N, C-alpha and C positions, 0 to 999 in steps of 0.2 A: 655537166662542167661548161664554164663559162669561157673557152677558149677560141678566139677568133680563128685559128689556123684550124682547128678542130670543126669549125663551121663551115669553112672554106672546103676542106675535105668531104664533108657530108654533101655539100653544094648549097647549104642555105646562105651564104655567102658568095656572092659569086666572084671570081677572078678571071684573070686572063691567061689561061693556062699555058706552059711551054711544053712541059714534057708530064707523064704520067705511066707509072706500072702499080703492080699490086702493092708495091709498097713505100714507094717515094712520089711526091707531087713538087712539080716546080711552076713559078708562076710569076709575072712582073710586078715588082713592088710598086704599090701606088704612091709611094714617096722617093721618087728615085734620088740617090747622092750620085751616080753617075748616068753618062749615056745610055750604058746598058745596065740593069738592075734587076737582077731576077732573086727569089728567094727557093730555096730548094730545102724540101721539109721531110720528116717521115710521116706515113700515115698514122703511125702509134704513137701516142701521146707520150713524149719523153719530155722533161719540163726544161732541162739543162743538159749540159755535158757532163755535169757531176752526176746525174743521174742514168747515165747510159751502163747497162748491165751487161754482163758476158753475153747473155741471150741476144742483145742488141747490135752484137759485134756485124751480122750480115747486113744489117740497114745501113751502118755507117759506110759500109763498103759501097752498097747500092747507090746513095748520095753522092759517093765520091764518082762513079761512074756516071750516074745522071748529069752531074756538073759537066763531065766532058761532053756529053750529048747536049746540053743546054748551050755550052760554050759553041760547039760548032753550029746548032741552029739560030745562034745571035748573031755569028758571025765574029767571033772574038777570039777563037779558037787557036789561030796563029799568032795574031797580034799580042795576044795575052790579056789576062784577066785575075782577078785577087778571088780566092775564096776563101771567107772568113766566116768565123762562129764568135758571137759573144755570149760568153757564159758569166749571169749574174748581174745584178744592179750596177755595180760599177764598172763593169766591162763595158755598159751599153746597153743589155738586153731589155727590151722592151715587153716582148711576147715571151710568154715562158711556155714555150714550145719549141723544142730543139729546131733550129733552122741555120741555115747558111746563107749567106748574101753571095752573090756572083757579080762581080762590080767590074766593067771594062768600057769598052769604046771611046778610050781616049787614054793619054799617058797619066798613069794615077801617081800621084805624090807619094811620099813617105809615110808612114804612121806615127804620126806624131802624139796622140792621147789628147 
């Protein structure tokens, strides 16, 4: 599989890790769109939100718990942060491995598309 996130998970591509457990990995985005910009991904390859199956419900919960921890570690849990998933090309998904962007560190503007 030629998935950059799968390569990050296996360690063949380096990343600046923030959080990791047996199901989820969080790391700093290399092209940040905000002062704080982390990516949170499942270790299981799931291409998009549309590909989530019933057996993946637990990992989706793990992602959200990881987001809370990442926000704390990055100092934005009290000031506020945005947790965003893009599903498909028209939504802006570039890497087809399910991932969430955690953005913060400044007052974020409205989502205008």
